[in-house]
C-alpha positions in Angstrom: 101.9 191.0 85.2 102.9 194.2 83.5 102.6 194.7 79.6 102.1 197.2 77.0 101.3 196.8 73.3 105.1 196.1 72.5 106.2 193.8 75.6 104.4 190.8 77.3 105.8 189.5 80.6 105.5 185.7 81.2 104.4 184.0 84.4 107.1 181.5 85.4 105.9 178.0 85.6 107.2 174.5 85.9 107.9 173.1 82.4 105.7 170.1 81.3 108.0 166.9 80.6 111.1 168.5 82.0 113.8 165.9 83.0 115.8 166.4 86.0 118.5 163.9 86.1 121.3 164.0 88.6 123.4 166.0 85.8 120.5 168.5 85.3 119.9 168.9 88.8 123.6 169.7 89.7 124.0 172.2 87.0 120.7 174.0 88.0 121.7 173.9 91.7 125.0 175.6 90.8 123.2 178.3 88.8 120.7 179.2 91.4 123.4 179.4 94.1 125.2 182.1 91.8 121.8 184.0 91.4 121.1 184.1 95.1 124.6 185.4 95.6 123.7 188.2 93.2 125.8 187.3 90.0 124.3 186.8 86.6 124.3 183.5 85.0 125.6 182.6 81.5 124.8 179.3 80.0 127.4 178.6 77.1 127.5 175.6 74.8 126.9 174.0 71.4 123.5 173.8 69.8 121.4 171.0 71.5 123.1 171.2 74.9 120.1 172.6 76.7 120.9 176.0 77.4 117.6 177.7 76.8 115.7 175.0 78.3 117.8 175.2 81.5 117.4 179.2 81.5 113.5 178.6 81.6 113.7 176.0 84.2 115.9 178.3 86.4 113.5 181.2 86.0 110.8 179.0 87.2 112.7 178.2 90.4 113.4 182.0 90.9 109.6 182.2 90.6 109.6 186.0 89.3 107.9 187.2 86.1 110.0 186.5 83.1 111.0 188.6 79.9 112.8 187.0 77.1 115.1 188.8 74.7 116.6 187.0 71.6 120.0 188.2 70.3 119.9 189.4 66.9 122.5 191.6 64.8 119.8 193.9 63.9 119.2 195.1 67.3 120.2 198.4 68.6 120.3 199.7 72.4 116.7 200.9 71.6 115.4 197.4 71.0 116.3 196.4 74.7 115.6 199.4 76.7 112.9 201.4 74.4 112.6 204.5 72.3 110.4 207.4 71.5 107.4 205.9 69.6 105.5 209.1 68.2 104.1 212.0 69.8 101.3 213.0 72.0 99.3 216.3 71.0 97.3 218.4 73.6 95.1 221.3 72.6 93.4 223.8 74.7 90.5 226.1 73.5 89.6 229.1 75.8 86.4 230.7 75.0 85.6 232.2 78.4 85.0 235.8 76.8 82.4 235.4 74.0 84.3 237.8 71.7 87.8 236.4 72.5 88.9 233.0 71.1 92.3 231.6 72.4 93.9 228.2 71.6 97.1 226.6 72.6 98.6 223.3 71.2 101.6 221.6 72.5 103.3 218.4 71.3 105.7 216.0 72.9 107.6 212.8 72.1 106.3 209.5 73.9 108.7 207.2 75.3 107.9 203.6 75.4 109.7 201.1 77.5 111.2 198.0 76.0 111.9 194.5 77.7 115.0 195.2 79.4 113.6 198.4 81.0 110.8 196.7 82.3 112.7 193.8 83.8 114.8 196.6 85.6 112.0 198.7 86.8 109.9 196.1 88.3 112.6 193.5 89.3 111.6 190.9 86.7 113.9 187.9 85.4 115.4 188.7 82.2 116.5 185.7 79.9 118.7 187.1 77.2 118.9 184.2 74.6 121.8 184.0 72.3 122.7 187.4 73.6 126.2 187.1 71.3 124.2 187.5 68.2 123.6 190.9 69.0 126.2 193.2 68.3 128.5 194.0 71.0 127.7 197.9 71.2 124.2 197.1 71.6 124.7 195.1 74.8 126.9 198.0 76.1 123.9 199.2 78.3 124.0 195.8 80.3 127.4 197.0 81.8 125.9 199.5 84.3 123.1 197.4 85.0 124.9 194.2 86.2 127.6 196.1 88.1 126.3 199.6 89.5 122.8 198.5 89.3 121.9 201.8 87.5 120.5 201.9 83.9 120.9 204.8 81.7 117.3 205.8 80.4 116.8 208.8 78.1 113.2 208.8 78.8 113.7 209.1 82.8 113.2 212.0 84.6 117.0 212.1 85.6 118.5 210.3 82.8 118.7 207.1 84.8 116.8 204.7 86.9 117.9 202.4 89.8 117.6 198.7 88.9 115.3 196.9 91.2 116.9 194.6 93.9 114.8 191.5 92.7 116.1 192.0 89.1 118.0 188.8 87.7 119.7 188.1 84.4 120.2 184.8 82.8 122.2 184.7 79.3 122.7 182.0 77.0 125.2 181.7 73.9 126.8 179.5 71.6 130.7 179.3 71.3 132.3 182.0 69.3 133.3 179.9 66.4 129.6 179.5 65.5 128.4 181.4 62.4 126.6 184.7 63.2 128.0 185.1 66.8 129.8 188.2 67.8 132.6 188.0 70.4 131.3 189.6 73.6 133.1 192.3 75.5 135.5 191.3 78.2 133.9 193.8 80.5 130.6 192.1 80.3 131.8 188.7 80.3 133.6 189.5 83.6 130.2 190.5 85.2 128.8 186.9 84.8 129.3 183.5 86.0 129.6 181.3 82.9 128.7 177.6 82.9 130.0 175.6 80.0 127.4 173.0 78.9 128.5 169.8 77.3 126.0 167.3 75.7 124.0 165.6 78.4 125.2 162.2 79.8 123.8 159.1 78.4 121.2 158.7 81.1 120.0 162.3 80.6 119.4 161.6 77.0 117.5 158.4 77.5 115.3 160.1 80.1 114.8 163.2 77.6 114.0 161.1 74.8 111.6 158.8 76.8 109.7 162.1 78.2 109.2 163.9 74.8 108.3 160.8 72.8 106.5 158.3 75.2 108.9 155.7 74.0 109.7 152.8 76.3 113.2 152.7 77.8 114.5 149.9 75.7 113.7 151.5 72.5 115.0 154.9 73.7 118.4 153.4 74.7 118.9 152.1 71.2 117.9 155.2 69.5 120.5 157.2 72.0 123.3 154.9 71.5 122.9 155.3 67.5 123.0 159.0 67.9 125.9 159.0 70.6 127.9 156.7 68.4 127.6 159.1 65.4 128.5 161.9 67.6 131.7 160.4 69.1 132.9 159.1 66.0 134.0 162.5 64.9 132.8 161.6 61.0 130.3 164.3 60.9 130.5 168.0 60.2 128.1 168.7 62.9 127.6 166.6 66.0 123.9 165.1 66.3 122.3 166.2 69.5 119.4 165.1 71.8 117.0 166.6 69.2 117.9 164.1 66.8 116.7 161.4 69.3 113.4 163.0 70.0 112.8 163.5 66.1 113.5 160.0 65.5 111.4 158.5 68.5 108.5 160.8 67.4 108.4 160.1 63.7 108.6 156.3 64.3 105.5 156.7 66.8 103.7 158.4 63.8 104.9 155.6 61.4 103.9 152.7 63.9 107.4 151.4 63.3 109.8 149.6 65.6 113.2 150.3 66.6 114.9 147.4 64.8 117.9 147.3 62.6 115.7 144.9 60.3 113.1 147.8 59.7 113.3 149.6 56.5 111.1 152.2 58.0 113.6 152.7 60.8 116.7 152.8 58.7 115.1 155.3 56.6 114.3 157.8 59.4 117.4 157.4 60.9 119.5 158.2 57.8 117.1 161.1 56.9 117.2 162.7 60.4 120.8 162.3 61.3 122.0 162.8 57.7 120.5 166.3 57.7 121.2 167.2 61.2 125.0 166.5 60.8 126.0 168.4 57.6 125.2 171.7 56.2 126.0 170.8 52.5 126.7 167.2 51.4 128.0 165.7 48.3 126.9 162.6 47.0 130.0 160.8 48.2 129.9 162.1 51.5 126.2 161.4 51.9 126.7 157.8 50.9 129.6 157.3 53.4 127.5 158.9 56.1 124.5 156.6 55.5 126.5 153.7 55.6 128.1 154.5 58.8 124.8 155.2 60.3 123.5 151.9 58.9 126.5 150.1 60.6 125.6 151.9 64.1 122.0 150.7 63.5 123.2 147.3 63.1 125.4 147.2 65.9 122.8 148.7 68.6 119.6 147.8 67.3 119.6 144.1 66.2 116.4 142.8 67.8 116.5 139.2 66.1 113.2 139.6 65.1 113.4 141.3 61.7 110.9 139.4 59.6 108.2 139.6 62.3 108.6 143.5 62.9 108.7 144.1 59.2 105.5 142.1 58.7 104.0 143.9 61.6 105.0 147.4 60.1 103.7 146.4 56.8 100.3 145.8 58.3 100.2 148.6 60.7 101.2 151.2 57.6 98.3 149.5 55.5 95.7 150.0 58.3 96.8 153.7 58.4 96.2 154.0 55.0 92.7 152.3 55.0 91.7 154.5 58.1 92.8 157.7 56.2 90.7 156.7 53.1 87.6 156.4 55.4 
């Protein structure tokens, strides 16, 4: 592992609770093949499509140390490659002849490598997350790195360095219509293989919900069907993602509530989480319409037929939790 006071390099490891369904495995195998062929990979998709998770999983399969960059409109090229961070001072005192005192001082600027430079020098895997949130001019340095395998570096002896053959670049981005996203250069996009990611299939979303929450399959299926029904309806400003499924499941577990249309706790959690996830600014009228539609989806997908029994169990569990907290 190589690091300095500005940069830490991560050790690649398999992510705990990572779900690899046929859909995920297919995307990973395609991306890994492009990497082995020498091409950078770019995962592009909507928020919640799993871009960053797949990038981390792919980096773990590559097995090289990892550096991560996050796109930011405040980034300049120096935020990627490094900069001169102060001065080093040297002072020599010569008193060889007792009656003569000779001193000599010199100062020079000190260059500190940043993450992209470290990755290029030592052949690390670079994950550039949401790279289109950085201004295009900041990313120009990548053009020669990805094509000619040469990096222009002011701090280098010859003004440039050769990129290590083991260097690998993985990019992620949201579609260009997203707020805060810049249009990337055509020359940069031409140097990478872009894989457009859609929302995972139903089986993958169920497996992810189960893995991240510990819920049984039957309950996870109901939650996923509510979220997917809302997504497919086209009635919301922003489509809900598998994150909504995970949030609902984990909160239900904390509340000891059941996945049942007759459960008041379940209904409230679904409307709170899905209402907030699918709208940036909601009027009272739109919020009421959205809440009604979510409740209709709950009634359609989560009717157990044991409403009274489940509701009573929830109240008992909630009361027990309050008593435990008081003690």
